C-alpha positions in Angstrom: 154.0 108.4 -3.4 153.0 110.9 -0.6 156.0 109.9 1.5 158.4 110.5 -1.5 156.8 114.0 -2.0 157.2 114.9 1.6 160.8 113.7 1.8 161.6 115.6 -1.4 160.1 118.9 0.0 162.1 118.3 3.2 165.3 117.8 1.4 164.8 120.9 -0.8 164.0 123.0 2.3 167.2 121.9 4.0 169.2 122.6 1.0 167.7 126.0 0.8 168.5 126.7 4.4 172.0 125.6 4.0 172.5 127.8 0.9 171.4 130.9 2.9 174.0 130.2 5.6 176.5 133.2 5.3 179.0 131.6 7.7 180.1 128.9 5.4 183.6 129.1 3.7 183.5 127.3 0.3 187.3 126.5 0.3 189.3 123.8 2.0 191.2 125.2 5.0 195.0 125.6 4.6 195.9 127.4 7.7 194.9 129.9 10.4 196.1 133.5 10.0 196.7 135.3 13.3 197.3 139.0 13.6 199.3 139.4 10.4 199.9 142.9 8.9 198.8 143.7 5.2 197.6 146.7 3.2 194.4 146.9 1.1 195.0 147.1 -2.7 192.3 147.9 -5.2 192.3 145.6 -8.1 189.1 146.9 -9.9 186.0 148.8 -9.0 184.7 146.2 -6.7 187.7 143.9 -6.0 190.1 144.5 -3.1 192.8 142.2 -1.9 195.1 142.2 1.1 198.8 142.3 0.0 201.9 141.9 2.0 204.7 144.6 2.1 206.5 143.5 -0.9 203.2 142.3 -2.7 204.4 138.7 -3.1 201.4 137.3 -1.4 197.7 138.5 -2.0 194.7 137.4 -0.2 191.1 137.7 -1.6 188.9 138.2 1.4 185.2 137.4 0.6 183.9 139.1 3.7 186.0 142.4 3.8 183.9 145.1 5.4 183.0 148.1 3.2 184.6 150.5 5.7 188.0 148.9 5.0 187.8 149.1 1.2 190.3 151.9 0.8 193.4 151.6 -1.4 196.5 151.7 0.7 195.0 151.2 4.1 197.2 149.2 6.5 195.3 146.4 8.4 195.9 143.7 10.9 193.8 140.7 10.4 193.1 137.2 11.6 191.2 134.5 9.8 191.0 131.3 7.9 193.2 130.9 4.8 191.7 128.5 2.1 193.4 126.5 -0.6 193.0 127.6 -4.2 191.1 124.8 -6.0 193.2 122.8 -8.6 193.0 124.2 -12.1 191.5 127.4 -10.9 193.0 130.8 -11.4 192.3 133.4 -8.6 193.4 137.0 -7.9 194.6 136.0 -4.4 194.5 133.2 -2.0 191.0 132.9 -0.5 190.6 134.3 3.0 187.7 134.4 5.6 188.4 137.3 7.9 187.5 136.7 11.6 188.9 139.9 13.0 190.3 143.0 11.2 191.6 146.3 12.5 193.3 149.3 11.0 197.1 149.7 11.2 199.4 152.8 11.1 198.3 155.8 9.1 194.6 155.1 9.2 193.6 158.7 10.0 194.2 160.0 6.5 191.7 157.4 5.2 188.7 158.7 7.2 187.9 155.1 8.6 184.7 155.2 10.7 185.1 151.9 12.6 188.7 150.9 13.6 188.0 147.2 14.1 185.6 144.3 13.2 185.0 140.9 14.6 183.0 139.0 12.0 
């Protein structure tokens, strides 16, 4: 009985540590994105997406830095594009950003940091 209790506590501790890991990406990888140009689009008060020029493709970046949350800001980013789970509706394709930097016209947005490596 003692061994079972110790094993249960150990498993619960490991699950807790895994849940705290901020580097995990909960979606299956579809492809790598390398230095592609997008602009930030504000969807609601707290939701921002990366959209291409003609807005046919949107990416929902779960780790977008707060400094880049400015509607209309042009960015260049790299990262991991995830697959949308079946039978699941999302505002954009999931994206985990690895690097992001500002593009043309950033001066009018008062951006403090011009690039991030996450």
